[in-house]
N, C-alpha and C positions, 0 to 999 in steps of 0.2 A: 475495462477493468471492474470486476465484482467490489462492492464494499458493503460495510455495514454502517453506513452513515444514517440512513433512516431508522433502523433499530435502535441505534445508540440516542438519536435525536429525540424519538418518541419515549423511549425509556427515562430519559430527562425530563420530558414533558416541553421540550422547545417546539416552536413551530419553525417552520423554513426560514421565516422572516427573522425570528430571533437569533436563530444560529447564523443567518446572514450578517446581522449586525454585529454579532461576537467575532466574526472573522473577516468582516470587511467586504462582502460581496453582497450581491442581491439575491432575493427569494428565488428569482429565475435560476441562477448560478447553483445554488443549493440543490433545487429540483433537478436540473440537468445532472449533477454529480451523482445524486442519490439512483437516477433511473439510467445511468451509465452512457448518456447521451454526451457527457463532457468528462474527459480527464484532467483532474486539477492539476496545477502546477504543484512543483514539490512545496512551494511556499504555503499554499492554500492547503495541501494535504495536511502539513505538518500543522498549520492553525487550527484544522478541524481535529486533528489527534489531540492536540494540546486542550481543546475545550473538554474533550471526554476523559482525559487523563490516561490517553493510552499511547501508544509508540505508533507510526505510520502503518507499520506491518499488521498491527492488530486491528485496525480501521479499514485499510485497502488490502484487497486481497490480489496478490500479483501470482499470475498464472506462471508456471514453469515455462520458461522461453527455451527454445532450440539452441540459441548462443549460450545461455547457461549450462544447459546440459554437455554442451561440447566442451566447455571449458572445465567441467567437474569432472568429465571423462579423461580431457587431457592431464589432469592434475593427478587422478588415479593412476593413469598410465606411467607417468612419470616417477610416482612414488613406488609404484609396484616395480618398475625398473629399477631404480635405486636400491630398493629392499633386496631385490635379487643380486644386484652387483655386491652389495654388502656381505650377503650369505656366502658369496666365494671365495 
């Protein structure tokens, strides 16, 4: 998962250790999140986002999943079918 943690942290002038203390994790954990070696729990992602005043989605970049794409296609198909049935 890609993220903007390093960019936001550096913009605020925080070290990894300082961000770790603010979020209750080690410097090593922050480094692992920044480098993509570790995907944080939803709670850690929330805490990191809160430190910067952003939503989780603004800090962590979620790739489009195949499952999500299928669900959206299914909803479009259902909405299209419903709209076609209503037009009759």
